[in-house]
N, C-alpha and C positions, 0 to 999 in steps of 0.2 A: 037498223041503220043509225038510229041516234046514237047508239054506244060506238060505232065505226067512227062516225064523225068525232065524237068525244075524245077517242083514243089519238085520233090523228091529231087534233088541236093540242092536246097534252104533250104529246111527242115533240111538236114544233116548238112549244115553249119552252121545253127543257133544253132543246138544241141551241136556241137563240140564247138562253141564259148561260149556258157554258161557254159560247163564244164570247158574250161580253165579260165574262170573269176571267177569261185568258187575256184580253185586251187590259184589264186593269192591273193584273198581277204581273205582267211583263216588265222585267228591269233590266237595266243593262248587263250584257256579258262581261265578265273579268277577263278582259284581253290578254293580261300578262299573268294569269295563273300559273303557267308551267315554268316561267322566268324568275318569278319571285320565291325564295327559299326562306321559309319560316319554321323553326323548330325549337323544341325544348331539349335540353341534355342534362343529366344528373351524374353526380360523382359515385352514388351508391343506389343500386336498383333495388336492394333487398336490405333496406335499413330496419334497425330493431326498434321497437315500440318506444316512441318519445323521444327517439334520438335524432338530431337536426340533421338535415339533408341539404347539401348545397345545389341548388337547381339554377340553370341560366336559360334565357330565351335568346336566340339570334335571329335577325331578320336581314335578308340581304336582297336590297333594292336594285333594280337596273337602272341606267342613267336616264330613260324616258319617263320615269315614274317619280312620284314624290310622297313620300309618307305622311298621312294624315292623322291617323288614329293608332297609338300604341296601347297594348293591353295595360290596364291598371289591375293591381293585385290588393285586394282587400284583406283584413287579418283572416277572416273566414272564407277562404276559396274552395268551395267544394268540400272534400274530405281532408283538405289540407289547412293546417294552421301557418298562416304566413308570419314568420317571427322577424324577417328584416329585409328590406329591399334596397339594394344599392342604386347608385344614380345611373341614369341612361347614358351609355358610351357611343358616340357617333365616330366611326372609322372611315374616312373617305378612302377607296381602293384605286389601283393604278389604272383600271379599265373604265372608270368613270362611276362604277358601282358604289354604294354607299352601305357600309355594315353597321347595323344597330343591335347592341348586346346590352343585357342588363342582368344581374345577378341577385339571386334572392334566396332566402333560407327558410325552408317549410318543415313542418313536422307533421307526422301520421299518428293518430291516438287510437288506431284500431289495427285489429290484425287482418290479413286476407290480401286481395288483388284490388289495385288501385290504378286509376288513370288521370292524368292531368285534366282538369275541366276543359270543356270546348272553349277555345279562345280565337279570337280573330284579329287581323291587322287591316286597317283600312287604308287605302292609297288612292291617288288620282294619276291620270295621265297628264302630261305637261299639256297645257292648252286646253283641257277639258274641265268640265265642272261635275261630272259624274264621280261618285265615290265608289270603289270597289273593294270588297273584303276577300282577304286570304285566310284560310284556318292554318293555324299552327299545329304541326306534327305533335301527336301526343306522346306522352312517355309513360310507361306501365311500371308500376312499383309492387314488390311483394313483401309483405311484413309477416314474418314468421311468428308463431305462436310459442310462448315460452311454457305452456301447459302440456302435460302428457297427452298424448293423441288420444288414449283411451278415455272416454269422457266419464267412465266409473272411477278414474283415479285423477283427482284434481291435484296434482301434484306439479310443482315447478321441476324443470329439468334444464341442465346447463346447454347452452349452444354451443359452445366449446369443449373440447376434450379438458380433462382434469388435469390441473396442473400438478406435477409431482413434486412434492417437498422431501427434504433430507429429513429422515425419520430414523432414530436408533432405539430399539426396544429397551424396557427398562431392564430385562434380565440380561442383555449384553453390556449395559453400563456397569450394573452391580458386579457381574463377572469381571470385567475389565479391573474395577476398583480391587476386588479380591485378589486377582492374579497379580496386579502391580505390587500389592501390599506384599504378598507372598514372596515375590521376587526380590523385593528391597530386603525383608527379614533374611532371605537365603543368602544374598549378597553381603549383608553386614556380618552374618556368622561366618561365612567363608572369609572375609577379610580379617575378622579378629583371629580366626585360627591361622592363617598364614603369618600374622604378625606375631603370634605366640610362638610359632615354629622357627621364625625367623631367628638366627644365630645373633647374639649379642655381641658386639664390637667391645672388647675389654681394651680399656687404656691403661696401659701400665704406667704409673708414676715413678720414675727413678729418682732417688734422693740425690740433690746436688752434691753432696759430699762424696757419694759413692762414684758419681761421673767425674768429678774433680780428680780424686784419687786414681782412678782407672786411668784417664787421659794423662796425667803427669807420670804415671808409671810407664807408659807406652814410649815416652821419649828417651831415647837413648844418647848419652852425652858423648859418646865415643864414634857412633856411626852416624848420627843425624848432623846435618849442616849446623852450625851454631846459629846464623842467621834465620834459619826456618825454625829452628826449635825455639828460639826467643819469640818468635811470632806466634807460635803454638802456645806457648805459656801465657802470653797476653791475652789471647782469646779465651784461654782456660779460666784466667782470673775473671775477665769481664762477665763471662757467662755465669761463674759461681756467684758472683757478687749481686747478678740481676735476679738470679733464681732462689738464692738463699736469704738475702737481704733486701731485695728489691732497689738495687742501688746501680745506676748506669756508671760505667767506668769513666766516661768522659766528665763526670761530674766529682770525681774524687778529689783532685787537686785544686778544685774552685773553693775559695774561702768559705762560700757561705754553705758548702756542702758538708763541712765539718761538724757542723752542729747537728746534721742528721746522723752521720756516722757516730757522734758521741752517745746518741740514744740507743743505739745498737751494739756498739763495741766500746770496750774500754780504751784508755789513752795509749797503753802499751800496744795492743793490736793495731790501732790507728797509726801510730808512728812506725810500725813494721810494715804495714801496707804501703804508708807513704814511701819509705826506703824501697821496697821492691818496684814499685811504679816509677820512681825517680830512676832507679838501675836500667829498667827496661827503656824508658825513653832515652837515657845516655848510650845505651847500646846501639839504639836505632840510628843515632846521629853520629856515633863513634864507632865504627866497625872494629876498631883496633882491640877494644875491650872485650869483644866477643871470641871466647876460647873454650875449649872443651871443660876446663878447670872451672871458669867461672860459670859456665852452663850447669855444670854439676852441682855447685855451691848455691846456684839459683833454684834449683829443683828441689833441693834439700829444704832451703829456706821456705819456699812455697808450700811443700808438703807439710812442714811444721806449722806454718801459718793457719793453713786450712784445718789442721787438726786442733789447733788452739781455738780457732773461731768456733768448732763444733763443739769443743768441751765448754767454752764459755757459753754458748746457747744452751746446752744441756743443763747446765748448773741454773742459769736465768729462769728455765721452764720449771725446774725442780722448785726453786724457791718461789 
């Protein structure tokens, strides 16, 4: 009987203690838990080890509430290292809601799966003193390992495909150099052979005396018109003096050219040339003097004068 009374007493005490504990731990219910949106967002959910990641927190508050406590991010935030925290941005919306955003840069220094630490946002209802807390939706990260999955092979492996680089084998380079050298040698030999087989253009130099005698002999004093024949004789003498003595015909009658003529011809030949040139000029301005007989005499005198010049030049060379 004693044991039954003891058991009933202990049960009563335990029940009363539980009721008292429930009364003490009762806190106000978060009445706007469904209308407040708080979440994390990240630019890269699979970052590499030690690579910074941009993380942002956004809290959307309804018009009948007021933000009291915004999360703070220490340098060591769970598994994350907080590198930089930007200023809190407050943006009023058209429907009376207020959007709170903040950007931060974090780094993970281990491989595996990680979640953002449990974070809460504190708020109050307008006109009330009770503070309510809303959890921020977490974000999951996965940091891949750069080691070979086989634990027996501790080797680094590339996370991305190998970059193909332009590569030319050494034997291709040597072969190209030899082929190019051989082609140049064959080309040079072929060019030289073509040049050797090319016919040589022979330039035949005709003696001015031969040209003058031949052209003077072609002039017929009977059949050719006198004025045409005199013009031919004038051109023949000009060409002969130019090719044989390097004297232009226009300079013959000039006083300062007689000194040049005296170095190449004697006085008799110079006087004879002066008479021939004077006669040709007179005939040009006085057509009455152009007759077949005068043409025949002029042809004979020009031929004799050319032969005399050649004889004098031959003697001068011989001396």
